[in-house]
C-alpha positions as CSV (number, residue, x, y, z in Angstrom):
1,X,-56.7,43.1,-4.5
2,X,-53.1,42.1,-5.2
3,X,-54.2,40.2,-8.4
4,X,-56.1,43.2,-9.7
5,X,-53.2,45.5,-9.0
6,X,-50.8,43.2,-10.6
7,X,-52.9,42.9,-13.8
8,X,-53.0,46.8,-13.8
9,X,-49.1,47.0,-13.8
10,X,-48.9,44.2,-16.4
11,X,-51.2,46.0,-18.8
12,X,-49.3,49.3,-18.3
13,X,-45.9,47.7,-19.0
14,X,-47.2,45.8,-22.1
15,X,-48.8,49.0,-23.6
16,X,-46.5,51.9,-22.7
17,X,-43.0,50.4,-21.9
18,X,-41.1,49.5,-25.0
19,X,-37.6,48.1,-25.1
20,X,-35.2,50.5,-23.0
21,X,-33.2,51.2,-26.3
22,X,-36.2,53.1,-27.4
23,X,-36.4,55.0,-24.2
24,X,-32.8,56.1,-24.7
25,X,-33.8,57.5,-28.1
26,X,-36.9,59.2,-26.7
27,X,-34.8,60.8,-23.8
28,X,-32.2,62.0,-26.4
29,X,-35.0,63.8,-28.3
30,X,-36.3,65.3,-25.1
31,X,-32.9,66.6,-23.9
32,X,-32.0,67.8,-27.4
33,X,-35.2,69.9,-27.4
34,X,-34.6,71.1,-23.9
35,X,-30.9,72.1,-24.8
36,X,-32.0,73.9,-28.0
37,X,-34.5,75.9,-25.9
38,X,-32.2,76.6,-22.9
39,X,-29.1,77.4,-24.9
40,X,-29.7,80.2,-27.5
41,X,-27.7,81.0,-30.5
42,X,-26.8,77.3,-31.4
43,X,-28.0,75.9,-34.8
44,X,-29.4,72.4,-35.4
45,X,-26.1,71.4,-37.2
46,X,-24.0,72.2,-34.1
47,X,-26.3,70.2,-31.8
48,X,-26.0,67.2,-34.2
49,X,-22.2,67.6,-33.9
50,X,-22.4,67.8,-30.1
51,X,-24.6,64.7,-30.0
52,X,-22.2,62.8,-32.4
53,X,-19.2,63.6,-30.2
54,X,-21.0,62.1,-27.2
55,X,-22.1,59.0,-28.9
56,X,-19.2,58.1,-31.2
57,X,-16.8,61.0,-31.1
58,X,-14.2,62.4,-28.8
59,X,-16.6,62.5,-25.7
60,X,-17.8,58.9,-26.0
61,X,-18.0,56.7,-23.0
62,X,-17.0,53.6,-24.7
63,X,-14.5,52.7,-22.0
64,X,-17.1,53.0,-19.3
65,X,-19.6,51.0,-21.4
66,X,-17.2,48.1,-21.8
67,X,-16.4,48.3,-18.0
68,X,-20.1,48.0,-17.0
69,X,-20.5,45.2,-19.5
70,X,-17.5,43.3,-18.0
71,X,-18.9,43.7,-14.5
72,X,-22.1,41.9,-15.6
73,X,-20.2,39.2,-17.7
74,X,-17.7,38.5,-15.0
75,X,-20.3,38.1,-12.3
76,X,-22.4,35.8,-14.6
77,X,-19.3,33.8,-15.4
78,X,-18.5,33.3,-11.8
79,X,-22.0,32.2,-11.1
80,X,-21.6,29.3,-13.5
81,X,-18.5,27.9,-11.6
82,X,-18.9,24.3,-10.4
83,X,-18.3,25.4,-6.7
84,X,-21.0,27.9,-6.9
85,X,-23.4,25.3,-8.5
86,X,-22.7,22.8,-5.7
87,X,-23.2,25.5,-3.0
88,X,-26.6,26.4,-4.6
89,X,-27.7,22.7,-4.5
90,X,-26.9,22.6,-0.8
91,X,-28.8,25.7,-0.2
92,X,-31.8,24.4,-2.0
93,X,-32.0,21.5,0.4
94,X,-32.3,23.7,3.5
95,X,-35.9,25.2,3.4
96,X,-38.9,23.1,4.3
97,X,-41.7,25.2,2.9
98,X,-42.5,27.7,0.1
99,X,-42.0,30.9,2.2
100,X,-38.7,29.7,3.6
101,X,-37.5,29.0,0.1
102,X,-38.5,32.5,-1.0
103,X,-36.8,34.2,1.8
104,X,-33.6,32.2,1.3
105,X,-33.6,32.9,-2.5
106,X,-34.0,36.6,-1.7
107,X,-31.2,36.8,0.9
108,X,-28.9,34.9,-1.4
109,X,-29.7,37.3,-4.2
110,X,-29.4,40.3,-2.0
111,X,-26.0,39.4,-0.5
112,X,-24.5,38.4,-3.8
113,X,-25.8,41.5,-5.6
114,X,-24.1,43.7,-2.8
115,X,-20.8,42.2,-4.0
116,X,-21.5,42.1,-7.7
117,X,-24.8,42.8,-9.4
118,X,-24.2,40.5,-12.3
119,X,-23.5,37.6,-9.9
120,X,-26.5,38.4,-7.8
121,X,-28.9,38.5,-10.7
122,X,-27.8,35.0,-11.8
123,X,-27.2,33.2,-8.5
124,X,-30.7,34.1,-7.1
125,X,-32.4,32.9,-10.2
126,X,-30.4,29.6,-10.3
127,X,-31.2,28.9,-6.7
128,X,-34.9,29.6,-7.5
129,X,-34.8,26.9,-10.3
130,X,-32.9,24.4,-8.0
131,X,-35.6,24.8,-5.2
132,X,-38.5,24.5,-7.7
133,X,-37.1,21.1,-8.8
134,X,-37.1,19.9,-5.1
135,X,-40.3,21.1,-3.5
136,X,-43.8,22.3,-4.0
137,X,-43.4,26.0,-4.5
138,X,-44.8,28.7,-6.9
139,X,-42.0,29.1,-9.3
140,X,-43.0,32.7,-10.3
141,X,-43.0,33.6,-6.7
142,X,-39.5,32.2,-6.1
143,X,-38.2,34.0,-9.3
144,X,-39.7,37.3,-8.1
145,X,-38.0,36.8,-4.7
146,X,-34.7,36.3,-6.6
147,X,-35.1,39.5,-8.5
148,X,-36.1,41.5,-5.4
149,X,-32.5,40.7,-4.0
150,X,-31.3,43.0,-6.8
151,X,-32.4,46.0,-4.7
152,X,-29.0,46.1,-2.9
153,X,-26.8,46.4,-5.9
154,X,-26.2,50.2,-6.1
155,X,-25.4,50.1,-2.3
156,X,-22.6,47.5,-2.8
157,X,-19.2,47.1,-4.2
158,X,-20.0,46.9,-7.9
159,X,-22.1,50.1,-7.8
160,X,-21.1,51.9,-11.1
161,X,-21.8,55.3,-9.6
162,X,-19.7,54.6,-6.5
163,X,-16.8,53.2,-8.4
164,X,-16.9,56.0,-11.1
165,X,-16.6,58.6,-8.3
166,X,-13.6,56.9,-6.7
167,X,-11.7,57.0,-10.0
168,X,-10.3,60.4,-11.2
169,X,-9.8,58.8,-14.7
170,X,-13.4,57.8,-15.2
171,X,-15.3,59.6,-17.9
172,X,-18.3,59.7,-15.6
173,X,-16.6,61.1,-12.5
174,X,-18.4,64.4,-12.6
175,X,-17.5,65.2,-9.0
176,X,-13.8,65.3,-10.1
177,X,-14.7,67.2,-13.2
178,X,-16.5,70.0,-11.4
179,X,-14.6,70.1,-8.1
180,X,-11.4,68.3,-8.7
181,X,-12.2,65.8,-5.9
182,X,-12.8,62.1,-5.7
183,X,-15.0,60.3,-3.3
184,X,-13.4,57.2,-1.8
185,X,-15.6,54.0,-1.5
186,X,-15.5,54.4,2.3
187,X,-17.4,57.7,2.2
188,X,-20.3,56.2,0.3
189,X,-20.6,52.5,0.8
190,X,-19.3,52.6,4.3
191,X,-21.6,55.4,5.4
192,X,-24.4,54.8,7.9
193,X,-27.0,56.3,5.5
194,X,-26.1,53.5,3.1
195,X,-25.6,50.5,5.4
196,X,-28.7,51.1,7.7
197,X,-31.3,51.3,4.8
198,X,-29.8,48.2,3.3
199,X,-30.3,46.2,6.5
200,X,-33.7,47.5,7.1
201,X,-34.8,46.8,3.5
202,X,-33.6,43.3,3.6
203,X,-35.5,42.7,6.9
204,X,-38.7,44.3,5.6
205,X,-38.7,42.4,2.3
206,X,-38.0,39.0,4.1
207,X,-41.1,39.5,6.3
208,X,-43.1,40.8,3.3
209,X,-42.3,37.7,1.3
210,X,-43.7,35.5,4.0
211,X,-46.9,37.5,4.0
212,X,-47.6,37.6,0.2
213,X,-46.8,34.0,-0.6
214,X,-49.4,32.6,-3.0
215,X,-51.9,30.2,-1.5
216,X,-52.6,28.4,-4.8
217,X,-49.3,27.0,-6.2
218,X,-49.1,27.1,-10.0
219,X,-47.7,23.9,-11.3
220,X,-44.3,23.9,-13.0
221,X,-42.7,21.5,-15.4
222,X,-39.8,20.0,-13.4
223,X,-38.6,18.1,-16.4
224,X,-38.1,21.4,-18.2
225,X,-36.3,23.0,-15.2
226,X,-34.0,20.1,-15.1
227,X,-32.9,20.7,-18.6
228,X,-29.4,22.4,-18.8
229,X,-27.6,23.8,-21.7
230,X,-25.2,21.2,-23.1
231,X,-21.6,22.1,-22.3
232,X,-19.6,22.6,-25.4
233,X,-16.4,21.4,-23.8
234,X,-14.6,19.1,-26.2
235,X,-14.8,15.4,-25.3
236,X,-11.4,13.5,-24.9
237,X,-11.3,11.0,-27.7
238,X,-8.2,9.0,-28.3
239,X,-4.9,10.6,-27.5
240,X,-5.0,14.1,-26.0
241,X,-3.8,16.8,-28.4
242,X,-1.4,19.6,-27.5
243,X,-4.3,22.0,-27.8
244,X,-6.6,19.9,-25.6
245,X,-4.0,19.7,-22.8
246,X,-3.3,23.5,-23.0
247,X,-7.0,24.2,-22.7
248,X,-7.2,22.2,-19.5
249,X,-3.9,23.3,-17.9
250,X,-5.0,24.9,-14.6
251,X,-1.6,26.5,-14.2
252,X,-2.5,29.3,-16.7
253,X,-5.5,30.3,-14.8
254,X,-3.4,30.3,-11.6
255,X,-0.7,32.5,-13.2
256,X,-3.1,35.2,-14.4
257,X,-4.9,35.1,-11.0
258,X,-1.6,35.5,-9.1
259,X,-0.5,38.4,-11.2
260,X,-3.9,40.2,-10.7
261,X,-3.9,39.7,-6.9
262,X,-0.2,40.8,-6.7
263,X,-1.2,44.1,-8.5
264,X,-4.3,44.7,-6.3
265,X,-2.7,44.1,-3.0
266,X,0.9,45.2,-3.5
267,X,0.9,47.8,-6.3
268,X,-2.6,49.3,-6.0
269,X,-2.8,49.1,-2.3
270,X,-6.2,47.3,-2.4
271,X,-7.9,50.3,-3.9
272,X,-11.3,49.7,-5.2
273,X,-12.1,51.2,-8.6
274,X,-14.1,49.9,-11.6
275,X,-11.0,48.4,-13.1
276,X,-9.9,46.6,-10.0
277,X,-13.4,45.2,-9.3
278,X,-13.5,43.8,-12.9
279,X,-10.1,42.3,-12.3
280,X,-11.1,40.8,-8.9
281,X,-14.1,39.0,-10.3
282,X,-12.2,37.9,-13.4
283,X,-9.6,36.4,-11.0
284,X,-12.3,34.7,-9.0
285,X,-13.8,33.3,-12.1
286,X,-10.5,31.9,-13.2
287,X,-10.0,30.2,-9.9
288,X,-13.4,28.9,-9.4
289,X,-13.6,27.3,-12.9
290,X,-10.1,25.8,-12.6
291,X,-9.3,25.3,-16.3
292,X,-9.1,27.8,-19.1
293,X,-11.6,26.1,-21.3
294,X,-14.3,26.0,-18.5
295,X,-13.7,29.7,-17.9
296,X,-13.9,30.4,-21.6
297,X,-17.2,28.6,-22.2
298,X,-18.9,30.2,-19.1
299,X,-17.6,33.7,-20.2
300,X,-19.0,33.1,-23.8
301,X,-22.3,32.1,-22.3
302,X,-22.4,35.1,-20.0
303,X,-21.5,37.5,-22.8
304,X,-24.9,36.7,-24.5
305,X,-26.6,38.8,-21.8
306,X,-24.6,42.0,-22.5
307,X,-26.1,43.0,-25.9
308,X,-28.5,45.5,-24.6
309,X,-25.9,47.3,-22.6
310,X,-23.5,47.6,-25.6
311,X,-26.4,49.0,-27.7
312,X,-27.6,51.6,-25.2
313,X,-24.5,53.1,-23.4
314,X,-23.2,55.1,-26.5
315,X,-26.4,57.0,-26.6
316,X,-26.2,57.9,-22.9
317,X,-22.9,59.5,-23.8
318,X,-24.8,61.5,-26.4
319,X,-27.4,62.7,-23.9
320,X,-24.6,63.7,-21.5
321,X,-22.9,65.7,-24.2
322,X,-26.2,67.5,-25.0
323,X,-27.1,68.4,-21.5
324,X,-23.6,69.8,-20.6
325,X,-22.8,71.7,-23.9
326,X,-22.5,75.5,-23.9
327,X,-20.8,77.6,-26.6
328,X,-19.6,80.1,-23.9
329,X,-19.7,78.6,-20.4
330,X,-18.8,82.0,-18.9
331,X,-21.8,83.7,-20.3
332,X,-24.3,81.0,-21.5
333,X,-25.3,78.3,-19.1
334,X,-25.8,74.7,-20.4
335,X,-29.0,72.9,-19.9
336,X,-27.4,71.1,-16.9
337,X,-26.7,74.5,-15.3
338,X,-30.2,75.7,-16.1
339,X,-31.8,72.7,-14.4
340,X,-29.4,72.8,-11.4
341,X,-30.4,76.4,-10.8
342,X,-34.1,75.6,-10.9
343,X,-33.5,72.7,-8.5
344,X,-31.5,74.8,-6.1
345,X,-34.3,77.5,-6.0
346,X,-36.5,75.0,-4.1
347,X,-34.0,73.0,-2.2
348,X,-31.8,73.4,0.8
349,X,-28.7,71.5,1.7
350,X,-30.9,69.1,3.7
351,X,-33.6,68.5,1.0
352,X,-31.4,68.5,-2.1
353,X,-30.4,64.7,-1.7
354,X,-34.1,63.8,-1.4
355,X,-35.0,65.8,-4.5
356,X,-32.3,64.0,-6.3
357,X,-33.7,60.7,-5.2
358,X,-37.2,61.7,-6.5
359,X,-35.7,62.7,-9.8
360,X,-33.6,59.5,-10.0
361,X,-36.9,57.4,-9.7
362,X,-38.2,59.0,-12.8
363,X,-35.0,59.0,-14.8
364,X,-34.6,55.2,-14.1
365,X,-37.7,54.6,-16.1
366,X,-35.8,56.0,-19.1
367,X,-32.3,54.8,-18.2
368,X,-32.3,51.5,-16.2
369,X,-28.5,51.4,-16.0
370,X,-26.8,53.1,-13.1
371,X,-23.7,54.3,-15.0
372,X,-25.8,55.7,-18.0
373,X,-28.2,57.2,-15.4
374,X,-25.3,59.0,-13.6
375,X,-24.0,60.3,-16.9
376,X,-27.2,62.1,-17.3
377,X,-28.1,63.2,-13.8
378,X,-24.7,63.8,-12.4
379,X,-24.0,67.2,-14.1
380,X,-27.2,68.6,-12.8
381,X,-26.9,67.1,-9.2
382,X,-23.3,68.1,-8.7
383,X,-23.9,71.5,-10.1
384,X,-26.8,72.1,-7.8
385,X,-24.6,71.1,-4.8
386,X,-22.0,73.7,-6.0
387,X,-24.5,76.4,-6.3
388,X,-25.5,75.7,-2.6
389,X,-21.9,75.9,-1.6
390,X,-21.8,72.2,-0.5
391,X,-18.7,70.7,-2.1
392,X,-17.3,68.5,0.7
393,X,-16.4,65.0,-0.1
394,X,-19.0,63.8,2.3
395,X,-21.8,65.8,1.0
396,X,-21.1,65.0,-2.7
397,X,-20.9,61.4,-1.8
398,X,-24.3,61.6,-0.3
399,X,-25.6,63.4,-3.5
400,X,-24.3,60.6,-5.6
401,X,-25.7,57.9,-3.3
402,X,-29.1,59.6,-3.4
403,X,-29.1,59.0,-7.1
404,X,-28.0,55.5,-6.7
405,X,-30.8,54.7,-4.2
406,X,-33.4,56.0,-6.7
407,X,-31.8,53.8,-9.4
408,X,-32.0,50.6,-7.4
409,X,-35.6,51.3,-6.2
410,X,-36.7,52.2,-9.7
411,X,-35.2,49.1,-11.1
412,X,-37.8,47.1,-9.2
413,X,-40.4,48.6,-11.6
414,X,-38.4,49.1,-14.8
415,X,-38.3,45.6,-16.5
416,X,-34.9,45.9,-18.1
417,X,-33.0,43.9,-15.6
418,X,-35.9,41.5,-15.1
419,X,-35.4,40.2,-18.6
420,X,-32.2,38.4,-18.1
421,X,-33.6,36.9,-15.0
422,X,-36.6,35.6,-16.8
423,X,-34.4,34.2,-19.6
424,X,-32.4,32.2,-17.1
425,X,-35.5,31.0,-15.4
426,X,-37.1,30.1,-18.7
427,X,-40.2,32.1,-18.0
C-alpha cells in the first residue's frame, strides 16, 4: 500500500510540480487578476507599475531576501566546520540497526533545524551519509529521515516569520505596519502552543520511523558516498607568503567574533532579530572554522545553494505589492482587505488561526519560503484579526505562528527544500 501511494505522489510531482520559480510567476498572474477584479478603476499600466515597485522598485524586499539567503548560507557554512564533522562521525557510530540510525538522524536534524534551518538541512543529511558508510541501512530511508527533521524549523529561532515580527524595521513586519506593534520572540517561540506540538511531533515521527522502515534494503555504493569534494585550500609549498599567513591567521576570526558578541550581549541586550541571528551564526562559523581561509571556502561552497532564493524573493515582493495596493484606501479596499473580510465572515477569534493554518498549507505549494509566504499571507491574516477586533500582541503572535505551522508542514510535501538535501546526499 505504501509503495503504491508513494508512486502516486511521485507521478503527481513529476507531472504537475515545476520549479518553484514558475509557481511564483503563476501566483503573480493569479494575484494580478484578482487585484484587477477586486479594485475597480485601475488600469493595466498602473498594475504593471505597482508590480514593478514591489519587485525592483521602492517597495522591494531585497534586504529581507539577502537576510534569508544569509541564514541558509551561514547555517550551511557552520555545518562544514571540522568540529561538526567530527561530532557527526561520533554520532554515526552509536546506532546498532537501521531504525535506530533513522531516528538519530531525524532527531539530529530536528534539533539543529530548531536553531537554524540551514544548519539542520545540511547536518541531518551529512549524518545520513556517514551512517550509510558504516552500516547496512537503506540510504533513501535515512535521507528521508534527515529531511523530516526540517519540520521544526518555523517553530525555532531562525523562523523568518518570527524574526520579522520582532523587528520593527523589517519590510515584512505587517503586524507593525498595521497595528504599530512588534511581537517579541518570547510571545511566539516561547508559547505553549508552539513548544508542545514540537515535542509531540518529534515523538510521533520518531515512533513512525521505526514502524515504516523498509524491510528490503536497497544497496548503496559506499565508495561513492566516501568521495568528498576536494578542498580548495592552497597547499603550503616552500616559504609561506605574507598572503598565505594572513589567510591562516586565526586572530582575525577571533576579533570579528569578539566584536559581534560584544554588540549582541552589551549593546543590543541579547535581542533576537533577523540581523542578530545572522551575526550569531556568522560568529559561530568563524570560531568553528578557525582560520579565515577555511571559513571563506566553506562559505563559498554554501553559497551555491542560495541561487533559487535570490531568484524567487523579488517576485514575492511584487505579489505583496499587488495584493496590498489601493488607489484610495479610505474608500476602495485592496485585494488583501477584500480577502480578509471574506475570511472574517466565516471565522471567530477561536477559528481564525485554524483557517490561517489551512490557507497556509495551500500557499506553501506556491511559495515554499517562510518569508516570501508571510509577505503574501500576512496582509490578509493581520487585517482579518483587526476586523475581528483582536489586536493584542499575544493574539497576533498566534496568527503569525498559525501561518508558520502551515509552512513547515507543507514543506514536507513541496519538494523545494528537499532539492538541496538530495544534492548533498548525491541522490
